[in-house]
C-alpha positions, -999 to +999 in steps of 0.1 A: +840+358+028+809+370+038+782+357+058+741+357+059+727+375+085+704+356+109+666+354+110+648+374+126+633+359+162+604+371+170+594+372+203+558+365+220+533+364+193+541+372+158+521+395+143+481+388+119+484+381+091+454+391+066+446+349+066+448+345+103+424+372+110+398+357+079+403+322+096+377+323+126+346+337+099+353+311+077+351+283+103+319+302+115+304+298+078+313+266+075+296+254+105+265+273+095+264+255+057+271+225+077+242+228+101+220+239+070+232+213+045+206+183+060+177+210+057+186+224+025+188+188+009+151+175+024+137+211+012+125+202-022+104+172-007+088+190+024+081+219+002+065+193-024+046+174+004+034+211+020+019+217-016+004+180-028-001+162+009-009+182+033-025+214+017-049+190-001-056+176+030-066+203+050-088+218+020-106+187+017-115+187+053-125+221+050-146+213+018-162+182+037-181+209+060-197+223+027-222+218-004-199+221-031-204+213-068-172+232-082-185+265-089-192+294-070-190+294-037-193+266-011-218+267+011-213+258+048-239+229+060-216+220+087-220+183+093-247+175+069-230+155+045-211+132+076-253+128+086-260+117+050-237+095+047-240+077+083-279+074+072-280+060+042-278+025+030-262+026+004-228+037+020-226+012+041-237-014+017-202-003-003-182-010+036-201-044+033-191-050-006-157-041+002-155-062+038-166-092+021-141-089-006-119-081+025-122-120+038-121-132+005-089-119-005-069-107+025-065-147+047-062-167+013-035-137+006-018-146+032-020-182+036-009-188+001+020-153-001+039-176+029+035-209+016+049-193-018+075-176+001+091-208+014+093-227-016+107-200-032+129-197-005+146-231-008+142-238-047+174-240-062+168-245-097+151-215-120+146-195-082+150-158-106+125-172-129+102-185-108+104-146-088+097-129-115+071-148-128+052-138-096+058-106-105+048-100-140+010-096-129+017-070-104+034-047-129+008-056-159-011-029-164-049-029-147-069-023-165-061-046-193-060-076-167-098-063-161-104-068-199-087-102-201-108-107-170-139-098-193-132-123-219-123-153-196-152-154-175-182-139-198-214-160-197-219-166-235-190-171-251-157-167-219-131-193-222-138-204-182-175-212-191-165-227-224-143-255-201-171-265-179-195-274-205-163-297-220-168-313-183-205-315-189-209-282-165-238-259-168-226-219-177-219-198-146-230-162-146-195-150-130-198-113-137-237-113-141-249-127-108-246-115-073-236-148-056-205-146-080-196-118-090-177-105-060-155-139-055-143-126-094-129-099-083-119-115-054-102-139-080-091-109-097-077-090-071-059-123-060-040-126-094-028-090-095-017-085-061-003-119-045+033-118-063+037-087-047+031-093-011+052-131-017+082-109-024+080-087+010+069-120+029+100-138+005+126-103+023+119-109+058+120-148+059+155-145+040+160-123+073+155-157+094+187-175+112+190-211+087+205-226+120+175-225+137+159-247+112+187-271+121+181-269+151+150-276+151+157-306+126+182-322+149+151-322+171+131-339+148+109-311+139+091-317+105+087-291+075+051-284+091+064-277+124+091-262+117+066-239+092+042-234+127+065-231+155+094-209+135+091-191+101+047-182+109+065-162+145+090-148+136+076-133+106+050-117+128+063-085+118+063-086+077+027-104+079+016-078+102+027-051+072+012-072+047-024-074+067-023-032+072-014-030+032-034-051+016-068-036+035-054-004+025-056-016-011-088-039-005-105-008+008-094+016-019-109-008-050-122+012-078-106+000-110-117-033-111-153-032-102-158+000-128-143-015-153-154-055-151-189-051-133-200-012-131-210-023-099-233-042-105-255-064-105-278-051-081-248-026-067-232-061-057-196-052-062-201-009-056-168-009-031-162+018-008-143+031-040-165+032-063-192+046-048-166+076-035-161+077-074-202+083-078-206+111-057-174+128-074-186+128-112-221+136-101-201+171-088-211+164-053-176+172-037-187+182-008-207+149+001-171+132-017-151+147+011-169+134+035-170+103+027-129+104+021-128+115+053-153+086+070-134+059+045-094+073+061-117+067+095-128+031+090-093+018+075-079+037+105-098+022+130-095-018+111-058-011+108-050-001+146-071-035+154-047-054+133-016-039+149-028-049+185-044-079+180-006-091+158+018-069+173+045-086+191+064-075+230+098-069+227 
């Protein structure tokens, strides 16, 4: 009977194999890949951000110190563009028009958005329908809405004046008088953007613990008291975000006055955004760049002021 030889017993460390030799190198390679993977994923965004945000920003900043009309060499003028704008009454008038629109829009919009969000959060039947109904104006093309506004508020043939005439009231020059042009534009902006703000407030409202309302009800607090003492304080951060967001939007208003009123009557609806466009349309790019940076400074200052006033102590 033939017996199989016993397997050889290695004493000490077995001889290295090609696979064992390559293992440390592979580990180092995998380690570097894992370290570089996050940067590789964000690299496309960083490249696009540098190309289309950072570079244009610095180019515009440099352009604001020059006199350039799109052709030829730019002539360095230092702070000449800024001095011209700060001494220009039309520039301050455009900021004043945007400020008036802010007063007509943002406070009303925040109050209405909170009330509507509370109602949408408590309603049961057709909740989805109402939410979609408030969002529809926001997703509609702005130029189309502006054209509808022209038809509705026309002084001679508009539907609004037709209703006023049916009630025995005189027609109103909604778009041709300085007293009514800004409120008409403010109403357009409210109808267009309030649904978006309602959704933001509603998302913040759904984060509030319902036990707080139950405890307040047991203590005898009514709906109005709960709204003022629970809902509004807990929505302060959300409202602060909406306030800053809509402040930026109001000071950038351009399409509404450009399509509806052309900045009139008597420049009463020439907003900061429309005033900036006038420089660009005249190819006065240096002054337009300076105007844009002054507008950024104003909006940032107003936003920081609101954030400091409304921030909560953690």
